[in-house]
C-alpha positions as CSV (number, residue, x, y, z in Angstrom):
1,A,2.5,11.6,12.0
2,F,4.9,11.4,9.0
3,S,6.1,7.9,9.9
4,Q,2.5,6.8,10.2
5,D,1.7,8.2,6.8
6,V,4.8,6.4,5.3
7,R,3.8,3.1,7.0
8,R,0.2,3.4,5.8
9,I,1.4,4.1,2.2
10,R,3.8,1.2,2.3
11,E,1.1,-1.1,3.5
12,E,-1.2,0.0,0.6
13,E,1.7,-0.5,-1.8
14,R,2.5,-3.9,-0.4
15,G,-1.2,-5.0,-0.6
16,L,-1.4,-3.9,-4.3
17,L,1.9,-5.7,-5.2
18,E,0.7,-8.9,-3.3
19,R,-2.6,-9.0,-5.2
20,A,-0.7,-8.5,-8.5
21,G,1.6,-11.4,-7.5
22,Y,-1.3,-13.7,-6.7
23,F,-2.9,-12.8,-10.1
24,Q,0.4,-13.4,-11.9
25,S,0.8,-16.8,-10.2
26,I,-2.7,-17.9,-11.1
27,S,-2.4,-16.8,-14.7
28,V,1.0,-18.5,-15.1
29,G,-0.5,-21.7,-13.7
30,I,-3.7,-21.7,-15.7
31,A,-2.4,-20.5,-19.1
32,P,-1.0,-23.9,-20.3
33,I,-4.3,-25.8,-19.6
34,V,-6.6,-23.2,-21.1
35,V,-6.1,-24.5,-24.7
36,V,-6.8,-28.1,-23.6
37,I,-10.0,-27.1,-21.7
38,A,-11.2,-24.9,-24.5
39,S,-10.5,-27.5,-27.2
40,V,-12.3,-30.3,-25.3
41,T,-15.3,-28.1,-24.5
42,T,-15.6,-26.9,-28.1
43,F,-15.3,-30.3,-29.6
44,S,-17.7,-31.9,-27.1
45,I,-20.4,-29.3,-27.8
46,H,-19.8,-29.5,-31.5
47,M,-20.3,-33.3,-31.4
48,L,-23.3,-33.1,-29.0
49,L,-25.0,-30.8,-31.4
50,G,-24.7,-33.6,-34.1
51,Y,-22.1,-32.1,-36.3
52,D,-19.2,-34.1,-37.7
53,L,-15.7,-33.2,-36.8
54,N,-12.9,-33.7,-39.3
55,A,-9.1,-33.2,-38.9
56,V,-9.1,-29.9,-40.8
57,Q,-11.6,-28.4,-38.4
58,A,-9.9,-29.8,-35.3
59,F,-6.4,-28.6,-36.2
60,T,-7.8,-25.2,-37.2
61,V,-9.5,-24.8,-33.8
62,V,-6.5,-25.9,-31.9
63,T,-4.2,-23.5,-33.8
64,V,-6.5,-20.6,-33.1
65,F,-6.7,-21.4,-29.4
66,N,-2.9,-21.7,-29.3
67,A,-2.6,-18.3,-30.9
68,M,-5.0,-16.8,-28.3
69,T,-2.9,-18.0,-25.4
70,F,-0.3,-15.3,-26.3
71,A,-2.6,-12.9,-24.5
72,L,-2.6,-15.1,-21.4
73,K,1.1,-15.4,-21.5
74,I,1.7,-11.6,-21.5
75,T,-1.0,-10.9,-18.9
76,P,1.2,-11.6,-15.8
77,L,3.9,-9.2,-17.1
78,S,1.3,-6.6,-17.9
79,V,-0.3,-6.8,-14.5
80,K,3.1,-6.5,-12.8
81,S,4.0,-3.5,-14.9
82,L,0.7,-1.8,-14.3
83,S,0.9,-2.4,-10.5
84,E,4.4,-1.0,-10.4
85,A,3.3,2.0,-12.4
86,S,0.4,2.6,-10.1
87,V,2.7,2.6,-7.1
88,A,5.2,4.9,-8.8
89,M,2.4,7.4,-9.8
90,E,1.3,7.5,-6.1
91,R,4.8,8.3,-5.1
92,F,5.0,11.2,-7.5
93,K,1.8,12.8,-6.4
94,V,2.2,16.0,-4.5
95,R,-0.1,15.9,-1.4
96,D,-1.8,19.0,-0.2
97,H,-1.9,18.9,3.6
98,G,-4.3,21.9,3.8
99,S,-1.8,24.6,3.9
100,D,-2.1,27.8,1.9
101,Q,1.6,27.7,1.1
102,S,1.3,24.6,-1.1
103,K,-0.7,26.7,-3.6
104,T,2.0,29.4,-3.9
105,L,5.2,27.2,-3.8
106,S,6.6,25.6,-6.9
107,P,6.5,21.9,-7.2
108,P,9.2,20.1,-5.3
109,L,10.4,18.1,-8.3
110,K,10.6,19.1,-12.0
111,F,11.8,17.2,-14.9
112,Y,13.5,19.0,-17.8
113,D,14.4,16.9,-20.9
114,A,14.3,13.8,-18.7
115,R,14.8,10.3,-19.9
116,L,13.5,7.6,-17.5
117,L,15.1,4.3,-18.2
118,N,14.1,0.8,-17.2
119,A,17.1,-0.7,-15.3
120,Y,16.6,-4.4,-15.8
């Protein structure tokens, strides 16, 4: 029973981390071309509507789109950190298996003046 619970939890964790990895790969692959696609689309629509496009407008739009790609570049790291945090929080949860003792016992783990460090 315990080993089946551990296996099930590990499979859920693995699935979550795999999905995060897929999303990270897609965002890393797409991020460099987003500026090009957004610029071409914006300029095409601008010209199709009959407006003139000068160099000042074009460079301003490209600069703004380049600045917005920062959010796309940090998204993979954010997704990875959030998925790892989700897995860690699941591991810290105390599960009640229906026993009355779990309500009277103290928690199995307490932190006093703890500092949790990232070991990269």
